[in-house]
ZAMARGU-4260 file (C-alpha; in steps of 0.2 Angstrom, whole numbers, plus 5000, padded with zeros to 4 digits):
<rodrens>
0) 5028/4963/5019 | 5022/4981/5017 | 5035/4990/5006 | 5034/5009/5010 | 5035/5023/4997
5) 5051/5033/4997 | 5049/5049/5006 | 5062/5062/5010 | 5061/5065/5029 | 5055/5082/5034
10) 5069/5085/5047 | 5066/5103/5048 | 5049/5100/5057 | 5057/5094/5074 | 5072/5098/5083
15) 5068/5084/5095 | 5056/5070/5094 | 5039/5075/5101 | 5028/5065/5113 | 5015/5056/5102
20) 4997/5055/5108 | 4983/5043/5101 | 4967/5053/5103 | 4956/5037/5104 | 4949/5025/5116
25) 4949/5011/5103 | 4959/4996/5108 | 4960/4991/5089 | 4968/5008/5085 | 4980/5006/5099
30) 4985/4988/5093 | 4988/4995/5076 | 4998/5010/5081 | 5009/4999/5093 | 5014/4989/5078
35) 5025/5004/5072 | 5036/5003/5087 | 5033/5021/5092 | 5030/5026/5110 | 5014/5034/5113
40) 5001/5038/5126 | 4982/5038/5125 | 4969/5051/5129 | 4951/5049/5125 | 4944/5064/5115
45) 4929/5072/5121 | 4919/5076/5105 | 4901/5076/5101 | 4902/5068/5084 | 4892/5079/5072
50) 4879/5074/5059 | 4882/5085/5044 | 4871/5080/5029 | 4880/5091/5017 | 4896/5082/5020
55) 4901/5067/5010 | 4906/5052/5020 | 4925/5055/5017 | 4923/5073/5022 | 4914/5069/5037
60) 4926/5056/5044 | 4941/5068/5040 | 4931/5082/5050 | 4927/5071/5065 | 4945/5065/5065
65) 4951/5083/5065 | 4939/5087/5080 | 4945/5072/5090 | 4964/5077/5087 | 4961/5095/5091
70) 4951/5092/5107 | 4967/5084/5114 | 4980/5094/5105 | 4973/5110/5113 | 4979/5104/5130
75) 4995/5096/5123 | 5000/5108/5109 | 5018/5102/5109 | 5013/5084/5107 | 5010/5075/5090
80) 4992/5070/5091 | 4983/5057/5080 | 4965/5056/5079 | 4954/5045/5068 | 4936/5041/5063
85) 4929/5026/5054 | 4913/5026/5043 | 4904/5012/5035 | 4894/5017/5020 | 4885/5011/5004
90) 4879/5023/4991 | 4883/5038/5003 | 4872/5031/5016 | 4881/5030/5032 | 4879/5015/5044
95) 4885/5020/5061 | 4886/5010/5077 | 4870/5000/5081 | 4858/5006/5094 | 4853/4988/5099
100) 4852/4970/5093 | 4838/4973/5081 | 4847/4988/5073 | 4863/4977/5071 | 4853/4964/5063
105) 4845/4977/5051 | 4862/4984/5046 | 4870/4967/5042 | 4854/4962/5033 | 4856/4977/5022
110) 4875/4974/5019 | 4874/4956/5016 | 4877/4949/4998 | 4884/4965/4992 | 4898/4977/4995
115) 4901/4993/5005 | 4915/5005/5008 | 4924/5008/5024 | 4932/5025/5026 | 4944/5031/5039
120) 4949/5049/5041 | 4965/5053/5050 | 4971/5069/5058 | 4989/5072/5064 | 4993/5088/5072
125) 5006/5098/5082 | 4998/5114/5086 | 5014/5122/5093 | 5021/5123/5076 | 5005/5124/5067
130) 5007/5107/5059 | 4990/5099/5053 | 4989/5085/5041 | 4972/5076/5036 | 4969/5061/5025
135) 4957/5047/5022 | 4958/5029/5016 | 4944/5019/5008 | 4942/5000/5007 | 4929/4991/4997
140) 4922/4976/5007 | 4912/4962/4999 | 4900/4953/5011 | 4894/4935/5008 | 4876/4932/5006
145) 4870/4929/5024 | 4854/4921/5031 | 4846/4928/5046 | 4853/4913/5056 | 4870/4917/5050
150) 4868/4935/5055 | 4862/4930/5072 | 4876/4918/5075 | 4889/4931/5070 | 4881/4944/5082
155) 4881/4932/5096 | 4900/4931/5095 | 4905/4949/5095 | 4903/4965/5104 | 4894/4974/5091
160) 4887/4990/5099 | 4904/4999/5098 | 4907/4994/5079 | 4902/5005/5065 | 4892/4994/5053
165) 4889/4982/5067 | 4904/4971/5063 | 4922/4969/5066 | 4933/4961/5052 | 4946/4955/5065
170) 4932/4946/5075 | 4926/4931/5065 | 4926/4942/5049 | 4929/4927/5037 | 4911/4921/5042
175) 4903/4937/5034 | 4917/4945/5023 | 4921/4937/5006 | 4934/4949/5000 | 4941/4966/5002
180) 4949/4978/4990 | 4962/4989/4999 | 4969/4991/5016 | 4964/4978/5029 | 4970/4989/5044
185) 4959/5003/5037 | 4944/4992/5040 | 4950/4988/5058 | 4950/5006/5061 | 4967/5014/5057
190) 4975/5014/5039 | 4992/5010/5046 | 5002/5009/5030 | 4997/5027/5025 | 5000/5033/5043
195) 5017/5025/5042 | 5021/5035/5026 | 5016/5052/5035 | 5025/5048/5051 | 5041/5042/5042
200) 5041/5059/5032 | 5041/5068/5049 | 5057/5058/5053 | 5050/5049/5068 | 5058/5033/5073
205) 5046/5020/5067 | 5045/5002/5061 | 5038/4996/5044 | 5021/4989/5048 | 5019/4970/5046
210) 5009/4964/5031
</rodrens>
């Protein structure tokens, strides 16, 4: 069971509970946020994700999360908008969503037998009161040594084109992942424990996330 840190609720921020919007089309993030028991709506952000070589992976995912949340918050300034962006990287090399099957094979071939980091940036904002909070969470993921046959078998059984790093830990992840250090939900796409801490500090009626 996840045990939250003790935070003093910031009751002065809200006279009433705002509408919450998840600025994401990801069913994985929707599932994770649902676990907090907080009513929310979903609006898909319209953002061209930038490629800024001068930014570190953690800076980039925080920036993209900010752009996603802001693109929705501008139209709904009195709502509390949550945006997120997840990056898979190794030695500061970012592995995005694969372009095709060959690209997916190449990514997994590079990641197999070693470790990489999954970083999710999160932006929470309510523009009507000028509230913006940004954070990121990093998880170290260790991959098993995988043969070409094992990689092909794994890719045959998931939808890889919309997955950063060409894999999803929640879909047959035990076939390729040997262990992780850090948040599992972060690898799925939303660091729910850290988000819980923030939303709790805002005095929102939420449930402790399941372990």
